[in-house]
N, C-alpha and C positions, 0 to 999 in steps of 0.2 A: 337458823341464822344463815346455816351454808345455801337451805332452800328460797330462803327470802332474798339473798344474794343472787341466788342463781335465777330465779325469777325476773329480778329488778331489769337484772343485763339483758333478757329475753325482750321486757318490756323495751329497754333503750333502744336495743338492736331494731325492734318495730319500728318506733317511732323513728329512726334513721331511715329506714326502708320508706318509711312515707314521707319522710324530708326529702329524700332522692328523686323519687317519683312524683313528687309534688312539683319539686324544680323542674323536672322535664316539662311537665304540664305547664307551667307558668313560661319556659321559654317558647314551648311547640305552639302556644296560644298567642305569642308575640306580646308579651304583656312583661316582657324582663324590663321594659323601660316605664311599666305602668306608674312609678315615682321617679321623679329625676334626682331626688338625692336621697341620703340615707343617714341614720338609720331609719328619719320620718317619712311623712310620705307629703309631700309639697309643706313640708316645715310643722305637721302634724305628727303627733307619735302615738297618737291611740286614735285611728280610725284613719277616715280619708274624707277631702273634700267632698259635701256630699247634699249640699244645696246650694242656692244660687247666691248667696254672700258669701261664703266659702271658696265657691269654683272660682267667683270674679276675683276673689282676693289670689287665690293660690296662681291664677293666670297672669297676674297682676304682678305676684313676685317674681315669677318664674316665667320669664318674656320666652315665647316660640314654643310654649309646651301648652297642651291642650287636654285638659282632665278629661280622664275613661273611669268612671266611678268602675266601671268592672274591673278592667284591668289593673287599677289602683289595688282594689280587694285582694284579687290574686296574690299580687306581690306581697301584701302584707299580711296575709295569713301564712303566706311560706316562711317569710320571716321571724312571725312572732311562733310558729312551731318551730323553726329552726333556733331561736333565743332561748327556749325552754329546753329544747334538745341541748345546746349548750352545757344550760345547768344540771340536767341529769347526768351529764358527762362527768363535769367535775365532782358531781357526788359522789359516783365510781371512785374517782382518786381517791375520796378523802376517805370510803369507806376502805380502799384496799391500803390506803396508811395507816388506818385504825386497827385492821386484822394482821398488818404487821408481816404481809407477804411481797418478801423486797423484790421478786422479779415480776410479781403481778402488779405492784406498786408502779414499776420503772414504766412498764408498758400501757400503763393507763395512765400516765403522767406524759407520757409520747404523742396518745390520743387526745387529752385537753391541749398541749401545744398545737396541734393539729387544728382543733376546732377553733382556737384563736386566729391561725394563720386563714382558716376558712371563712372565718368572719368579717376579714380584711379583705379578702379575695372576693366575698359577696358585696362589702363597699366598693370597690374598685370595677367590680363590674357595673354597677350602676355609672358611677362618676368618670369611668372611661367609655361608657356607652356600648357597652356590648364587646369590646376588643375580644377578638377569637382567643385570642391566647391566655385572656385572663379567665373566659367563661369556661375554656377546656380544662386549665387548672383546676376553677372551682369544680368541673363535674369528677377531676381525677383527685381532688382530694376528699369529695362526699365518700366515694368508693373506697379510698385508702381508710376513713375512719369507720365505716362497716365492716370492712376486711378485719382490720385491728380488734375492734369490737368482738366481732366473731373469735378471731383466734384467741384472746383473753377469755371468752366464755368457754370454749374447748381446754382452755390449762386448766381454768378453773375448777372443771366438773371431773378432770382426771377418771374418766370412768376406767372401767377395768373392760375395754372392748372386745377382749379375747374369751374365749370360753374354753375352760380348762381343758376341753377335749380336743381343741384346734392344737393341729401339730405344726411346729415351724423348722422340724427337723429338714424338711424338704425345700427351704427357702434357703437358698445362699446369700451370703452378705453381698456377693458381687452383682448378683442382680437385683438385689432391692436398691444396691448404689448406684446402676444405671437405671432403674426404674425412676429412682428420686431425681437423678439428674436430667432424665428425659423429662419428667413431670415439672420442674420448675424451668427448665428450657419452654415447654408449653406454656405454665403461666407468665415468661416474659411476654410468647409472641401473644398471647389473650390480651395483655396490657396494652400492648402497642395496637391491638386492633379497637381497643374499648377509647384509647384515646383518637383513634384515624374516625372511630365513630364519632366523637365529642367535636374534632374538627371539621367533618361533614356537616354536623347539624348548625356549630356558629358558625360557617360560612355558607349556610343555607344552600347547601348543595344535596340534598336528600333526596332531590327531584330533578337532578341535572342529567338523569339517564332517564329517559320516560318509558323505558320498556325492560323487561328480562327476557331472556338471559344476555341477550345483546343491549347493548347502551347506544339509545338514537339511532337506531337501525343498522349499529354498525359493530363487528367485534373488536374493531381499535379505531374510534373515534377520535376526532381532532381535540387535542389537550395541551394543555399549556401547564407541563410541570414548574416550571420556574417561577412562577408567581402563585401556584397554587399550597406552596409552602414557605413562603416568604412573611416573616412577620413585623406587619407596618404596626410602628411605635408610637405614630402620630398620637397627641390627644386629645384634638380637637375635633375630631371626625365622630360621627354617628356611624356604628357599624350594624344598626338594625335593619333587617334585611336583606344584609350583604352587599360588600363592595365589589366583589372580584367577577369580572367575565367569565362569559360561559364556556370557555375551552377551559380556564382556571378549576372553575365548580367542576366540571365532567373529568378532568385530572384526579380531584379527589374523590369524587363518588368513585372512579374506576379503580384507585388506590384502594379504598374500603372494601368494594368487593375482591378484588383479587388478593388481597392479604387474609380477606375471611375463609378463602379456599384454603391457604395455608393453613390457618389455625385450625381449620375445621379436620383435616387430615392429621394435624398433631393431635388433636383431641380424641380423635375415633381409635388411634394408634395407642395411646396412650392407656386408654380407656380398655383395647383389646388387652394388652399386656398386661395392665393390672388385674383384669380377670383371669387370665390365663396363670400367671405367675403367683398371686395372693389368693388363696380357696379360702376366705373368710367372709361371712356372712356381711359385715360391714364394706366391704370394698366392693363385693359383689352389687349390693344395693346403690352403692355410690357411681362406680363405671353405668349402671343404667341411667341414672339420675343424669350425670354428663352428657351420656348419647342425648336422652330426652332434651335437657336444655338445650343443647347444641342445635336440634333440628328445630327445636320450637324458635329460636333466633331465627336460624335462616328463614323459618315459613315467615315469620314476622317482616322479617328484612323485605322480603320477595314481595308480600302485601303492601307495604308502605309505598314501593313503585308500582305496583299494578293498581292500587286503590289510590292514588293520589297523595301519600300521608297522610291518611285520618287520623286526628289526634290520638284515641284511644288504643290504635294498634301501634302509633309510634311512641307512645308511654309504656305501652306494654313490653317493647321492644327493649327501650330503656331498663326497667323491672327487671326483666329476665336476664340481659346482662349482668343485671348485680347476682342473682342466683346462681348462674354460670361460675360466676368467680367464687363465690361462697363457697359451691359444690366442689372446687377445684382445689381451693383452699384448707377445707376439710380431708381431702382425699391426700394432699401431701402430706397434712398433717398425721393423718392414720400410718402412715407409710414410714413416717419419723419414729412413730409409738413403736412399730413393728422392730424397726433396727435397733430402738433400745432394746427390744425383746429377745432378740436374736442370743 
């Protein structure tokens, strides 16, 4: 039973990662409004308008919309897989209720509630026509779900991470507490960077700076920070392809780059002190993985600018951000485990 639940958790985490990266693909291929309604597509729940009669009927019912079969299918496939994922996660909650693991059940219940909220955000993403705040919250919701699923997996397994020959006498609680504090600070900085990345993407500012390392041939380009981060709450506007002027988009992109430097420095320092402080195999591996995912993320970000945002690199940039976040969460979980073993 334990192994079956364990494998099922890994399966659901894999599906969640697929939904997140597929969502990025839908957004980056400009298919977020491939269907103007929700949960169906032009009123069709299963499938999309794909013949002359259905297309004419759809365009007659939804005035001002032109059916794009390719974009509609991208959007609906994402919805179908996301819907299946929701069912898979509800099953996890039911499983932990049956096995009577109170703490894990509570965590799984929180994840199920997040799934319901995520579905609502998915609906608002369409009905509010890609309102940037809603789209960014939808991205953050997906990352929250996979992070909590991964934490649920770690807690459920409760591996004995430490070899009996590992010596903890040289690790002081003070050092571990400081390491833990800096680790959580790094996590907060990374979450902010993810949100800035989402804001950059949803405002179509990924190519606002056309070169690297400078921005539009300047170290300090003309920017409009005021309008860059104002949330427009109008409900009758279409935000596809963005509504901000160039200086505001440049400000968003520039902020994402600048904060990336801070996050990179924090991740590198955290990995270094973790490697030096805790001489345990798992921690050493995680420290290397953090650095690897960090530099891969930086490389993908640079390639996005240099190559003009090719979709496969842009999607990889989103997916790698998830892996970096999960790696940092694992590092923090193991540090907490070490504190409990001192």
